[in-house]
C-alpha positions as CSV (number, residue, x, y, z in Angstrom):
1,M,-25.5,-26.2,-12.8
2,S,-25.5,-26.1,-9.0
3,E,-22.6,-24.7,-7.0
4,K,-20.4,-27.0,-4.9
5,E,-19.4,-26.1,-1.4
6,L,-15.6,-25.8,-1.1
7,S,-13.8,-27.9,1.6
8,A,-11.1,-26.4,3.8
9,A,-8.4,-28.0,1.7
10,E,-9.9,-26.6,-1.5
11,A,-10.3,-23.1,0.0
12,E,-6.6,-23.2,0.9
13,L,-5.4,-24.5,-2.5
14,Y,-7.5,-22.1,-4.5
15,D,-7.0,-19.1,-2.1
16,R,-5.3,-16.9,-4.7
17,Q,-7.9,-17.3,-7.4
18,I,-10.8,-17.0,-4.9
19,R,-9.3,-13.6,-4.2
20,L,-9.2,-12.9,-7.9
21,W,-12.7,-13.9,-9.0
22,G,-14.6,-14.7,-5.7
23,I,-15.9,-17.6,-3.8
24,E,-19.1,-17.8,-5.8
25,S,-17.2,-18.2,-9.1
26,Q,-14.9,-20.8,-7.6
27,S,-17.8,-22.8,-6.3
28,R,-19.3,-22.9,-9.8
29,L,-15.9,-24.1,-11.2
30,R,-15.7,-26.7,-8.5
31,A,-19.1,-28.1,-9.7
32,A,-18.1,-28.2,-13.4
33,N,-17.7,-31.4,-15.3
34,V,-15.6,-30.9,-18.4
35,L,-15.1,-33.1,-21.5
36,L,-11.9,-32.5,-23.4
37,I,-11.8,-34.1,-26.9
38,G,-8.2,-34.4,-28.0
39,I,-5.2,-34.4,-25.8
40,R,-2.4,-33.5,-28.2
41,G,-0.3,-30.4,-28.1
42,L,-3.1,-27.9,-27.8
43,G,-5.3,-30.2,-25.7
44,S,-2.5,-30.7,-23.1
45,E,-2.2,-26.9,-22.6
46,I,-6.0,-26.6,-22.2
47,A,-6.1,-29.5,-19.7
48,K,-3.3,-27.9,-17.6
49,N,-5.1,-24.6,-17.2
50,I,-8.5,-25.9,-16.5
51,L,-7.2,-28.5,-14.0
52,L,-5.4,-25.7,-12.1
53,S,-8.6,-23.6,-12.1
54,G,-10.2,-26.2,-9.8
55,I,-13.0,-27.9,-11.7
56,N,-14.8,-31.0,-10.4
57,S,-14.0,-33.5,-13.1
58,L,-12.2,-33.8,-16.4
59,T,-12.9,-36.5,-18.9
60,I,-10.2,-36.9,-21.6
61,L,-11.5,-38.5,-24.8
62,D,-8.8,-39.5,-27.4
63,E,-8.4,-42.8,-29.2
64,G,-5.0,-42.0,-30.5
65,V,-1.6,-43.7,-29.8
66,V,1.5,-41.9,-28.7
67,T,4.1,-41.5,-31.4
68,E,7.6,-40.0,-31.5
69,N,6.2,-36.8,-32.8
70,E,3.6,-36.5,-30.0
71,L,6.5,-36.5,-27.4
72,L,7.8,-33.3,-28.9
73,Q,4.5,-31.5,-28.6
74,N,2.9,-32.8,-25.4
75,F,4.5,-32.1,-22.0
76,L,2.2,-34.6,-20.3
77,L,3.9,-37.5,-22.0
78,N,7.1,-39.5,-21.0
79,R,9.6,-41.2,-23.3
80,D,8.2,-44.6,-22.3
81,S,4.7,-43.6,-23.4
82,I,5.3,-44.5,-27.1
83,G,2.8,-47.0,-28.3
84,Q,0.4,-46.4,-25.4
85,K,-3.1,-44.9,-25.7
86,I,-2.4,-41.2,-25.4
87,A,-5.4,-40.5,-23.1
88,E,-4.1,-43.1,-20.6
89,A,-0.5,-42.0,-21.0
90,V,-1.1,-38.4,-19.9
91,L,-3.1,-39.4,-16.9
92,S,-0.3,-39.5,-14.3
93,K,1.1,-36.0,-15.1
94,A,-2.3,-34.5,-15.5
95,Q,-3.5,-35.8,-12.1
96,A,-0.3,-34.5,-10.5
97,L,-1.3,-31.0,-11.6
98,N,-4.3,-31.1,-9.3
99,P,-5.0,-34.2,-7.2
100,L,-8.4,-32.8,-6.1
101,V,-9.9,-33.1,-9.7
102,K,-11.4,-36.4,-10.7
103,I,-9.8,-37.3,-14.1
104,T,-11.3,-40.0,-16.3
105,T,-9.9,-41.3,-19.6
106,D,-11.8,-42.7,-22.6
107,T,-10.0,-44.3,-25.5
108,S,-13.1,-45.3,-27.5
109,P,-13.8,-43.8,-30.9
110,L,-15.7,-40.5,-31.0
111,S,-18.0,-42.1,-33.7
112,E,-19.3,-44.5,-31.1
113,K,-20.6,-41.8,-28.8
114,T,-24.4,-41.4,-28.6
115,S,-26.2,-38.1,-27.6
116,A,-26.6,-39.4,-24.1
117,F,-22.8,-39.4,-23.6
118,Y,-22.7,-35.6,-23.7
119,K,-25.7,-34.6,-21.7
120,D,-24.2,-34.5,-18.2
121,F,-21.2,-32.4,-18.9
122,T,-21.1,-28.7,-18.0
123,I,-19.0,-27.7,-21.0
124,I,-17.3,-29.6,-23.9
125,V,-13.9,-28.6,-25.3
126,A,-13.1,-30.0,-28.7
127,T,-9.8,-30.0,-30.7
128,G,-8.8,-31.7,-33.9
129,L,-12.3,-32.4,-35.3
130,T,-13.9,-32.1,-38.7
131,T,-16.7,-29.6,-39.6
132,K,-19.2,-32.4,-39.5
133,Q,-18.1,-33.5,-36.0
134,L,-18.1,-30.0,-34.7
135,I,-21.6,-29.3,-36.0
136,E,-23.0,-32.6,-34.7
137,I,-21.6,-32.3,-31.2
138,D,-22.6,-28.6,-30.9
139,S,-26.2,-29.5,-32.0
140,I,-26.3,-32.1,-29.2
141,C,-25.0,-29.6,-26.7
142,R,-27.8,-27.2,-27.7
143,D,-30.3,-29.9,-27.1
144,F,-29.0,-30.5,-23.5
145,N,-28.0,-26.9,-22.7
146,V,-24.3,-27.8,-22.6
147,Q,-21.7,-25.2,-23.4
148,F,-19.3,-25.8,-26.3
149,I,-16.0,-24.5,-27.4
150,C,-13.5,-25.7,-30.0
151,G,-10.0,-24.7,-31.1
152,D,-7.0,-25.7,-33.1
153,V,-3.4,-24.8,-33.8
154,F,-2.0,-24.9,-37.3
155,G,1.7,-23.9,-37.2
156,M,1.8,-20.3,-36.2
157,F,-2.0,-19.8,-36.5
158,G,-4.6,-20.7,-34.0
159,Y,-8.2,-20.1,-33.2
160,S,-11.1,-20.8,-30.8
161,L,-14.8,-20.8,-31.6
162,S,-17.5,-20.8,-28.9
163,D,-21.1,-21.6,-28.7
164,F,-22.3,-20.7,-25.2
165,Q,-25.9,-20.3,-26.4
166,M,-27.8,-17.6,-24.4
167,H,-25.1,-16.8,-21.9
168,E,-25.6,-14.8,-18.8
169,Y,-22.6,-13.3,-17.0
170,Y,-21.7,-10.7,-14.4
171,V,-19.2,-7.9,-14.3
172,D,-18.2,-5.9,-11.3
173,Q,-18.7,-2.2,-11.7
174,I,-17.1,0.2,-9.2
175,R,-19.0,3.2,-8.2
176,L,-16.8,6.1,-7.1
177,P,-17.6,8.2,-4.1
178,N,-20.1,11.0,-4.7
179,R,-19.1,14.6,-4.1
180,K,-22.0,16.6,-2.5
181,R,-22.5,20.1,-1.4
182,A,-23.1,20.6,2.3
183,H,-25.5,23.4,3.6
184,D,-22.5,25.7,4.2
185,G,-21.5,25.4,0.5
186,K,-18.4,23.3,1.1
187,A,-17.9,20.0,-0.9
188,S,-18.0,16.8,1.1
189,T,-16.9,13.4,-0.3
190,S,-18.2,10.0,0.8
191,S,-15.3,7.7,1.5
192,E,-17.3,4.6,0.6
193,V,-16.4,2.8,-2.7
194,I,-19.3,0.6,-3.9
195,T,-18.8,-2.4,-6.1
196,E,-22.0,-3.4,-8.0
197,K,-22.6,-6.7,-9.8
198,I,-24.0,-6.0,-13.2
199,Q,-25.8,-8.7,-15.2
200,A,-25.5,-9.0,-19.0
201,K,-26.3,-11.5,-21.7
202,L,-24.7,-12.7,-25.0
203,N,-26.5,-14.7,-27.6
204,Y,-24.2,-17.1,-29.5
205,P,-24.8,-18.5,-33.0
206,S,-24.5,-22.2,-33.5
207,I,-21.3,-23.7,-34.8
208,N,-23.2,-24.5,-38.0
209,D,-24.0,-20.8,-38.5
210,A,-20.5,-19.7,-37.6
211,L,-18.8,-22.0,-40.0
212,L,-21.3,-22.5,-42.8
213,N,-23.9,-19.8,-42.8
214,A,-21.8,-16.8,-42.0
215,D,-22.6,-13.7,-44.0
216,S,-20.4,-13.8,-47.1
217,S,-21.5,-10.5,-48.5
218,A,-19.5,-8.3,-46.1
219,K,-17.6,-5.6,-47.9
220,G,-14.8,-3.1,-47.3
221,R,-13.0,-3.0,-44.0
222,R,-15.2,-5.7,-42.5
223,K,-14.2,-8.2,-45.2
224,R,-10.5,-7.3,-44.9
225,G,-10.8,-8.0,-41.2
226,L,-12.1,-11.5,-41.8
227,Q,-8.9,-12.8,-43.6
228,L,-8.0,-14.9,-40.6
229,Y,-11.6,-16.2,-40.4
230,Y,-11.3,-17.5,-43.9
231,L,-7.9,-19.0,-43.1
232,M,-9.6,-20.9,-40.2
233,K,-12.3,-22.2,-42.6
234,L,-9.8,-23.2,-45.2
235,L,-7.7,-25.2,-42.7
236,I,-10.8,-27.0,-41.3
237,Q,-11.9,-27.8,-44.8
238,F,-8.4,-29.2,-45.6
239,R,-8.8,-31.5,-42.6
240,D,-12.3,-32.5,-43.7
241,K,-10.9,-33.6,-47.1
242,N,-7.6,-35.3,-45.9
243,G,-8.4,-36.5,-42.4
244,R,-5.3,-34.7,-41.1
245,N,-3.7,-31.2,-40.7
246,P,-1.2,-29.9,-43.3
247,S,2.1,-31.7,-42.8
248,V,5.7,-30.7,-43.5
249,S,6.3,-34.2,-44.9
250,S,3.9,-33.5,-47.7
251,K,4.3,-29.7,-47.8
252,D,4.3,-29.1,-51.6
253,D,1.2,-31.2,-52.2
254,D,-0.6,-29.7,-49.2
255,L,0.3,-26.1,-50.2
256,A,-1.2,-26.8,-53.7
257,Q,-4.4,-28.1,-52.1
258,M,-4.7,-25.1,-49.8
259,K,-4.0,-22.6,-52.5
260,A,-6.7,-24.2,-54.6
261,I,-9.2,-23.8,-51.7
262,R,-8.0,-20.2,-51.2
263,N,-8.6,-19.4,-54.9
264,E,-12.2,-20.8,-54.5
265,Y,-12.7,-18.5,-51.5
266,L,-11.5,-15.4,-53.4
267,Q,-14.2,-16.0,-55.9
268,D,-17.0,-17.4,-53.8
269,Y,-16.7,-14.7,-51.0
270,Q,-15.6,-11.9,-53.3
271,I,-12.3,-11.3,-51.4
272,K,-9.6,-9.2,-52.9
273,E,-6.4,-11.1,-53.3
274,E,-4.4,-8.7,-51.2
275,N,-6.9,-9.3,-48.3
276,F,-6.1,-13.1,-48.3
277,K,-2.5,-13.5,-49.3
278,A,-1.2,-16.9,-50.3
279,D,2.0,-16.6,-48.4
280,V,0.2,-17.0,-45.1
281,L,-0.3,-20.7,-46.0
282,N,3.5,-21.3,-45.5
283,L,2.9,-20.6,-41.8
284,V,0.3,-23.3,-41.0
285,F,2.4,-26.5,-40.7
286,G,2.9,-28.4,-37.5
287,E,1.6,-27.8,-34.0
288,I,4.1,-25.2,-32.6
289,T,4.4,-25.5,-28.8
290,P,4.4,-21.7,-28.0
291,I,1.3,-21.2,-30.1
292,C,-0.4,-24.1,-28.3
293,S,0.5,-22.4,-25.1
294,I,-1.1,-19.1,-26.2
295,V,-4.3,-20.6,-27.7
296,G,-4.6,-23.2,-24.9
297,G,-4.5,-20.3,-22.4
298,V,-7.2,-18.5,-24.3
299,V,-9.5,-21.5,-24.6
300,A,-9.1,-22.4,-20.9
301,Q,-9.8,-18.8,-20.0
302,E,-13.0,-18.9,-22.0
303,V,-14.0,-22.2,-20.2
304,I,-13.4,-20.5,-16.8
305,K,-15.5,-17.5,-17.8
306,A,-18.3,-19.5,-19.3
307,V,-18.5,-21.9,-16.3
308,S,-18.1,-19.2,-13.6
309,H,-20.3,-16.6,-15.4
310,K,-17.7,-14.1,-14.4
311,E,-16.8,-11.4,-17.0
312,A,-17.7,-11.3,-20.7
313,P,-16.4,-14.2,-22.8
314,I,-15.2,-13.8,-26.4
315,H,-18.2,-13.5,-28.7
316,N,-17.6,-15.8,-30.6
317,I,-14.2,-16.3,-32.4
318,F,-10.6,-15.8,-31.3
319,L,-8.0,-15.6,-34.1
320,L,-4.2,-15.6,-33.5
321,N,-2.4,-13.6,-36.2
322,P,0.5,-15.7,-37.5
323,Y,2.5,-12.6,-38.5
324,T,2.1,-10.5,-35.4
325,F,1.1,-13.1,-32.8
326,S,-1.6,-10.7,-31.7
327,G,-5.1,-11.9,-30.9
328,K,-8.3,-10.7,-32.7
329,E,-11.9,-11.2,-31.7
330,E,-14.6,-11.6,-34.4
331,M,-18.3,-12.1,-34.2
332,V,-19.4,-14.3,-37.1
333,G,-22.6,-16.2,-37.8
334,A,-25.3,-14.1,-36.1
């Protein structure tokens, strides 16, 4: 991806973040073309943050229609949006967040998209998809060297999962002044503080490996630490089977289904029952706005780091604990 020269208006608008991460990183962001699949509660939070960062363009892909429930979860919608295509309904408020970003909406079904549709994006952000869709799109991204990240919110739980392939990034390392001995034996200190740019690399597993081929033989503390990872897998599997997320309106039936999947996991992955407690399944209903805000901020931050190549991104999964609301990073699938 080539960098894009900033105009005077852009330099003024993005002054604070240029001071934070530098003109080079901002120029990379300004050249980035982002595809966002799904503009519901989580998607709206992601869109807000990446629009404010100063990307070049955002394409919003969502074939859904605004419902009463969507109004409660999506701050980009108005009361008169009910019945409209959701991607088109959010356009006005989304554009107001940053008039300098080109925003395009697409209300066609995801199933109609060919591989060529994805190839010109810098990064693709996906929400609300099935395992099959995630794996298929990530495979296409790998063919075209396009970065990919997905995420979801289920009640009080949320996650993000990244595939940035072989990702190069830079970190600033400050070198403190050296203390030297002069000829007379007295210590002298250089006043110059040097900041060095250090290059590093991270190799990401594919989404297929992260979701389907992860090592299931982990034992002890490592397996206990993966409880939230298995919860993520369970919830995506529930969506695969039902075409939706767990719903309060069918809570008893959905809980029974999820507990059955959990019991399969306990046996298949040799997990101790106390390491994947059933009561956590009571916390995964709905799309809770504050959780969308947290996870949306994390996903957008990862988009910014991936595109700007500034600082180390999460490698490769972020998991939000529904009990403590603390975030945990896991590396799974390599």
